[in-house]
N, C-alpha and C positions, 0 to 999 in steps of 0.2 A: 572612095565612093560608097555611098550608102546602098545597102542591099535592099532593093525595093521590089524585086520580082520574085514571085512564087509560082512554081508549076502546080496547077490544080488538076485533079483527076477525079472523074466520076465513073465508078465501075458498076455497071448494071448486070443483070442476068444474061444479057446477050449483046452488050455493047460496052465500049469505053469512049468517054469524051474527055479531051484534055484541052487546057488553055493556060496561058500565062496571065497572071493577075498583077496589075500595077497596084501595089499596096498603098501608095500615097493617094492615087486618084480613085482607088476602089473600083476599078473597071478592068476589062480584058484588053490585052494588047492586040492591036490589029493583026490579022493574018496568023494568029497563034492557035485558033480553035480547030480541033479535029475530032471527028466522031466516026468510029468504025465498028463494024460487026465483029463479035468475038464468039468463037465456038467454045462455049463453056463446058462442053463434054470432052474436050481435047485433053491430052496429057499435060502434066505440070510444066514441062519444058516449053511446050508450044504456047501455052497460055501466057507464061511469063515473058517469053520472047515477043509475042504479039503485043502485049501491053507495053513493053519497053520500046518497041518500034514506034508506036503512036506517041508515047511520051517524048521521045527524042525529036520527033517532027515538030512538036510545039516548042521544045527547048531551043531549036534552031532560030526561032523568031525573036529570041531574047539575047541577053548578054551575061555570060557567067552565072547562069541559074544553078543554084545548088540546094534550094529548099523545095520540098515537095509535100503537098497535102493531098491525101487520098481519101475519098468517100467510098466506103466499102459496106455492102450489106452483111448482116450477121447471120449466124453467131460467129464471133471472131474475138480473139484476144488482142485488142487494139494496142495495148501498151507494148506487148512483146512482139506483135506482128505475126502471130500464128493463126492460120485459118482453122476454124472449127466447123466449117460448113460441111454438113453430111446429111444425106437423105433428102435433099432439096432439089435434086435434078439439075444442079449447076455447080461447077468448080469442085466436083468431088475429088479430083486428082490432087488438089491443093491441101486436102485435109491433113492436119498435123504438121504442115510445112511452115517454115518461117519465111513469110513473103518479103519482109524487110531485107533479110539476108540475100534472097534471090534477086531482088531488084538492085541491091547494092552491087552485086556482081555484074549485072547487065548494064547498069547506068554509070558505074564508076563514081557513085555518090555515097558518102558515108551514111550508114543507116540512121545515125543520130539526127540527120537532116531529113529523114523520111517519117512523116506522121500519118498514121492511118486512123480514121475516125468512122463512127457509125454514120450511115447515110442520112438518117432522120435528124441526127444531131447537126450534121453539116447543113441540111436544109434550114434549120432554125438559126444556126450561126450566120448563115448568109443573109437572112432577113434582119438579124441584129447588126450585121456588118454594114449593109447598105440597102435595106429594104423596108418592109412594113413595120418592123420592130426596132428600127434604128434609134439608138438613144435609150431604149428600155432596158430594164435590169431583170425583172421577173416576168417571164413569158412561157406559155405552153405552146408547143408546136405540134400539129397533127398532120400527117400525110395520109390522104385518103385515095387509094388506087387499087392496084392488084393486091396490095397488102395494106396493113394498118400500122403506120409508123408513129412514134411519139418521142418527144424530147422536151425537157423542162430546163429553162434557163435560170440559173441562180447567179445573181450579181453579174449578169451579162454573159455568162459562160454556159453554153448548151451542154446538157448531160444526156446520156443515152436513157431512153425510157423503155418500159416493158409493158405498156398497155396492151400490146397485141396478144399477149398470153394471159391477160387477166380474165378470170371467169366472169361471164356475163350471161344472164338468163340460162339457157340450156347448153351453152358452149363457151367459147372464148370470144373476146372482143373482136378479134380479126375476122371471125365468121359473120359478124354483123356490120362491120364498118369497112368493107372492101367490095370490089366490083361484083364478086360472085354472089353476095347477098342480094343485090339489086336484081340480078338475072334470075336467081332462084325464087325470090319473093314475087316478082312479076308473073312468073310462070304459075306459081301457086294460086294467084288471084285470078289470072286471065285464062289460064290453060294454053297460053301462047309463049313461044320462045323469042327472046330478043338477044342481039349480039353484044350490045355495049350500053353503058350508062349514057353515052352521048345520044344513041338512038332512042333510048327511053326518054331522055329529056326533051327530044324533038317532038314527041307525041303527048307530053304531059298535059298540055292545054286541051287536047281533044279526048284523051283517054282517062276515064275516072280511075282505072286500075293503076296507070302510071303515076298519076297525081298522088294517089294514096300511098304508093311505095315511097315517094319522096317525103311525104308527111310523116310516115312511120319512121323513116331514117332519121329525120330531125328530132323526133320525140325520143327514139332509142339512144341517140348520141347524147341528148340532154340528160336522160336517166343515168347513162353510164358515167358521165362527168360528175353528176351529183354524188355518185357513189365514191368518187375519187377525191372528194373535197378534203382539205382545202386545195384549190388549184389557183394559179395566177388569174388576175382579173382580165388579162389580155390573152386571147388565143389566136394564133396565126394558123390558117388552114392552107395546105398545099395538096398537090396531087390532082389527077385528072377529074376526080369526082367533084372537086370544088368549082369546076366550070359550070356546074348545075346548082351552085350555092343558092341562087335566087329561088330555087324550088323547095329548099328545106330550111332556109334561113329563119322564116317567121316562127315556125314551130320550135326550132332550136333555141332562139333568143327568148321566146315566150316562157320557156321552162328554165331558162338560165339567166334570170334577172340579175343585173349587176355585173355580168360578164360581157366583155366586148369581143366580138368575133370579126376578124379581118382576113381577107384573102391575100395570099402571097403576091407581092409586087414584082417579084423577080422570076416567077415561074421556074422553068428548068435550070435557069442560071443560078438559083439560090444555092444549090448543092455545091456547084463549082466555087462560087464566091466564099461559101462557108468553109470549104476544105482549106482554102488559102487563109481565110480569116482566123482560123485557129492559131496561126503563127503569130498573131498579135497578143496571144495569151502566154505569159511566161511559163 
């Protein structure tokens, strides 16, 4: 019987989401999706135990599942499976440990069947697998949210990007293309505080300050991407900030003539599908 099911795992700073992916249909298996809170400040044994518990729940919905794809935030030695996360207020207890070895012990699955990839790469691989970039070969993926993630696909394979730490203006790109920039910039202009980009977008038609912030964001992103040329002619945008794409799209596209910007078709599902989708790559 052909092995068509992969356990897909999305590990965030405070949660884990797991699901079984049918690789032939490129969809999730019914009743296999679980999302649970994780205490990322716990000890290593507790974290691994909790992760494994949720993974096993998804695996019960399938049949003889032995391949796992895990989307993990960095810094991380993805090939070896060693956590390099330090000073980021999450998963400190895992620093220097081989996560593949620890999961192998808990799950009873040989670590050669456990693949761990960068979460931004998984996002783009998911869109290549069955989303906005399906069938494309050269694509740039950007995730705009609490952080700034990037990935570039070469011949249909998403590679980890490092845009977040690239110098831009007086800081790094992540300081300009994440939620905190919106909140800080709005306060600078208006003297008022706002809690989220969603809240800011809701008043953009009435508030000149809010509208200006989105226009500046589109311009800044275009200037940054121009500095990174050459980039692929197709850019897929994901993350919570893209829900306000209509507010910064015109300025972005105006200064990036010849580049096509599309919003993720899969949303939060992209990372899960991408983590499994990497198993299509030899």
